[in-house]
N, C-alpha and C positions, 0 to 999 in steps of 0.2 A: 595289719602286717603291711602296712604301706613303705617302711623302710626296708624290709627284709624280704621281700616276697621272691626276690631273686634266687635268696637262699631255698625257700620252698620250691619253688620251681626245678633249681638244680636237685636237688635231695629227691624230689620223685620222677624227674628224669632218668636220675640214676637206678632208681629200682625198678624202672623199665615199664612207667608209666607214659604215654606218648603224649607228646607236646599239645596235639589237638584233644585230649581228655584231660587237659589239666583247665579247668573254669575256675573264674573267678568274678564275682558277683558286679553288678553294672553300678557305675555312679552313683552315689546317693543322690535320692530325691523325694519330695514330700509324697509324687503319685507311689514309690515305690513302699514307703512306710504304710500309708493309705488301704494298697491295694494286697501287700504281704503281709503287711506285721499284725493284722486282725486281731488286735486286742492283746497280742503276746508280748507287748516293748514291758518299760521298766519302768520306774518313778527314779531310776538314777538322776543325779543334777548333772552328770556327765554327756555332752549332747553325741559322743561319737557312739557311746556306747548306747544310748539308746537307740541309735540308728540302725545298730547291728540287726534287732529284729527283723528291719525291712529287707534287709541282705540275707539272713537265715532264709524268709520265706519267699525271695525272688528263686535263690536256689532248691527249694522242697517244690515248689508251685507253679514257677515261672518262664523255665526253659523249656524249649521242644523236646531236646536231647533229658532224657530222666538220667541225675546224678546218681549214682551209686553210693558212693563216701562223701561226708563233708567234715573237713578237717579245719579247726578252727582252734589255731593254738595258744595258750597262755605263756606269753611271754615273760618272765619275772626280770630279766637284765637283755640288756641291748650292746650289740657288737659297734662302737663306738671308735670314731680317730682321736676323740680325748683319755682313752683308757690310758692310764698311768699319771695323768695327768690331773686328775681328778678322785675324790674321793671312793664312787663306786658310779655304775652305767645301767642303773636300774628304770624299770620302764614304770609308769605311772601305773598306781597300786588298781584302781578302775578297770583302766584298762586291762589289766592284767588279768583280772578277775572276771569281767565281761561274758566271755563265754560259757563261761557256769552260769552267771548269771541270767543272758538272754536263752538258754538252754531250757533252765526251768519254767521258762513260759511255755515252748513247745510239749513240755513232756507233763504239765501242771494235771490235764483232766485224760488225755490219752496220749502215747508215743506216737509223735506227729512224725518222727524219724521212720519208727520203725511201721506206721500204716502207711508210708511209701516206700518203704523197701531200703531205705538209707542207714546207712552205719555211720554213726557219729562220732567222730574221733578228736581229743583237744590235748594233747602232749605239754606237758608243764618243760618247761625247757629255761634254761641260762645260757642264749646264746653268746652273753660275752666270755662265758667260759665253756672254751670248744673240747675242753677234755671233757665235762659233763654229758655233752648234748648226746652222745652214741647211747651209750647206756640209757637215758632218758628218752630217746625217741624207739628203741629197741622194746622197751617196757610198755611204753603207749603205745605202739603198731606193729607189736609183733603176730599179735591175731587180726588185726585189721588186714593186713601185704602181707602177712605169710611173713614175716621178715626174720632172719639171720642176725645176731651180731656183727657178723663179719660184713654184711650186706648194710647193716646202719652205720659203722663206721665209713665204710666206701661212700655212702651217700650224704653223709655228712661234711663230707672232706668235698666231692661235687658241690653241696651247697654253698659253703664258705667260697668255694673258688667261683661261683658265679656269682657270688653276693660282689666279693672284692676286685674280679672283672668288670662288672656293671658300676661300681662305685669309681672306680681308678677312668673307664670311660666317659663317667659323667662330672666329673672332676677336669679331664683335659678339655672336655669341651667348656666348661665353665672359664678356665683358663682362655681358649680361645677369645671367648666374646670380649674377656676382660685386656687382653692384648689388643682387642679390635678398638676397645673406647678410649685406652692409652693412647694408643698408635694415632688415634684420629680425634684425641682430646674430646671425646663427646661424655656425657652422663648414664648412667644405669640404674639400677634401682634392685636391692636388696630385701627381699621376701624373707623376715622372722616369724616363722611359726612350727607348728608342729608336723610331721610328716603327712596327718590326715588332712590336712591343709590343701593339699595338692589335689584332692578329691574337688573336681568343679560343683561340687554339691554342695559341698563343707563350705569350701573356699570360696563361692558365687561366682569363679573366674575372674576375680576383681585386677590381679597380675594379667591375665590375657586383655582385658580393654585397657591396661596402660601400655602393655607392649603394642597395641593397635596406633596407639599414637604415634610410635616410635621410639621407644625407650626399653633398650632390652633389659633383661629380668634375669636375674639370678636367683636362687637358694642357698639357703644356708649350709642347710645339708650337703651340699655338694661345689663349696667353695674350695679352691686347690688349696690344698697345705703343701706343697714343694717348698725345699727346704732356701731355695734361693729366694722366693715371694715372702715367705715366713722373716725371713730375716734381713728382709729390709723393709719390711713392714715393722716389726717387731724387736728387730736385733738392739738398737741405740736401749731401750728397755730393760733388756738383758743382760745388758753389758753394765750399764748403772742398779740390778740388784734389784730393779723394780719389782718382777718377774722371774720367775725361774726359767720358764722357758716360753717358746712363742704359744704353745696353747695352753698356758698358765690362766685360770681366772680367780686366783686366791686374794687379786686384789680387788674385786669384784661381788667376790661371790664365796663365801664359804663353806656354806652348806649345799655340797657339791656330789652331790648321789644321785638326782635326776638325771639321767641321759638326755633325754631332748632338753631340759632346762638349762643343763650344763652350754649344752650347745648353740642357744639361744644368745644365752651371753656372749661367748665367744663370738658369737656370729656377729653383735651388737659393737664388740671392740673390733673386728675386720673394718665391719663398715664405717666407724665415724673413722678410722683411720686412712683407709684406701681413698684416693685422690679423687677417683672416676666415679665411684659410688657415692651419689648427691642424694637420694634417697632410700630411705630404708622406711617398709611398710610393717606394723607389727600387726599380724592376724592372729585373731585368738577367739575362743567360745565365752559366752557372758559369764558362766558360772563354770569355769575351770579354776576349780581351787590349787591347779599347781602351776598353772598363769600367774593367777593374781598377786603375791608378790613381786612378782618380774617387772610387772608394767614400770615401777617409777625409775627401779634401777637402768632397764633398759634404754628409755628415752634420756636420761641423764648421758650415760653413757655416750649415744649417739648422737645429743645437741652439741655435744662439748665442744667438738669443733665445728659449729655451724651445719651440720648434716641435717637435711630435713628429716623429720620422723611424723609420721602419719598411725595411727592407732584404729583398726579396725576388730574392735573388741566385741561385739555383738553377734558375731556371726551364726548363732544358733536363733537368732530371730528371725523372724519371717523380714524381709528387707523387699520393697519393691524397687524396682529396676530405677525407676526416676531417681531415688533416694541415693543407689550407689553412682549411678550417671554423673549427679552434681559433685559427687568426692572426689570423683574422678576427675571430673573438669580442674577442680580446685587445683588435687595435684598436680597435673599438667601444667598449672597457670604458673605455682610457684616453682617448680621443674624449668621452666623455659627462664623464667626471672632470675633466677638464684643460680640456678647452676655452673655458668663459667666463673662466678667469686668462689665461690665452693672450693673447685677443682683446683684454683689459684691459689687458697688460701690453706690448703691441706698438702699441694705438694710441697709447700715451703717447708711444713713440718718433718718432711722427709727427707732422707739422702737423694741424692742427684739422681743415682745411677739405676733408674727403676731396672730390674731383670724384665717386665714387660715389653719395654722399648728396646732393648736389647733383644728380644725374643724376635718383634718388628724389623730390626737391624738385620739381623742375620736371617731369617725369609726372605729380606729383599737382596742379601747379599747373592743367595742361591740360588735367586730367580734371575741376577746377574749372570752371574756364571754359566747357567744353562742357557741363557743368549748367546752367551760368548762362543760357547761350546758347537751352538748349531750353526754361527756363522763362519 
C-alpha cells in the first residue's frame, strides 16, 4: 500500500476511525519475519509478498495495543499520473494476489485471526477507476464497519482527496529541490524503483546514505509534472511528433499496462533529460519478473545523454553493510568527478529558458520587493 496509503487513511477517517486507531506495521526487517512470520510464509519469488507474513504476524502478535481489524486490500489497478497516456495502470498481479496468498498461511491449521479476536478484510479494488470503488468497498466492508453505500461513497471521495493532496504536496517539495539544484548548478540523484523500495528494510536506505554525502535525492513517483516544466523538457519532441505528449512513453515502451513499470520508464526519460539529475539509481529485487525486462531499456535511456546509471538489482539478497558502503563510495566518486560536465552537456540539449531558473528569479524579486517595502 506504499503508493496509496493516504487513500486508506482518508477513507478510514471519514467513516469515523480516529487517526490514533489506524496502525500500520513497521518497516520490513529480517527480525520481523523470523519473529512473527513463524513458518506461515510463502514460496512466492516476489520478495515484497514473502515479506508480508512478517507484517501480518507483527500486527497480530507484536503490538502492545491489540488490533480489532486487519485490512489488507487486493489492488487491481492504481491511480497514476500517467493514466490516459498509457494502455493501463495495473498493479503487479503477484502483489495484488499477495493478501490472499499470505492469509492462507494464517488459517491453514487454525484461524489465527479469529483465535486472536481479529476480523480480516481484504477488499478487491480498482483504484484507477474511482467510479467502481464505492461499490467495491461497500461490498467488502459493509459488515466489518457497519457501512452504508452512502458512507462508502463519501469515504472514497475523502480517500482520493487525501491521496491527491499528499501527491501534490510531495511533487511541490520535489520541485523545490530541483529548483535549488538549478539555481545553484548542483547535481542531484533520481531513484527509479517501485513504491515498496521506500521501505528502509527493502531498500536498505541506499538513498539515505547518498544523501548523507550532500546529494539531494528525488523519487520518480513524486517528480513534478507541471506543464511549464514538462513543456521545457519534452516540448521540442512533442513539436517534432516524436511523442504525443510529455507523459507519452510509446517511443520506448509499447506494452504499457503495468502502472509502476510505466512510471519507471517515464522516470528514466525525465532523468536523462533533466540537466541537474546527473545520476540515476535503479532499485530492484533480484527475482522481480516485472522489473527484469526493463533493466536494459532504462539503462540505455539514462545513459543516452551520459547520465550516470547504477543498478542495485538484488535487494532481496542479504547484503553486508560493507558491500553497500563500497558501492555508495563508488557512486559518490563518479558524481564528484563527472557531474559538472554532465550538467553542461545536458543543458545544451534543452532550450535556455528553464522555468526552474525563473522560479528562482521570481522568488529573488519578491524578496527584494519585500525588503524595499520594509525600508
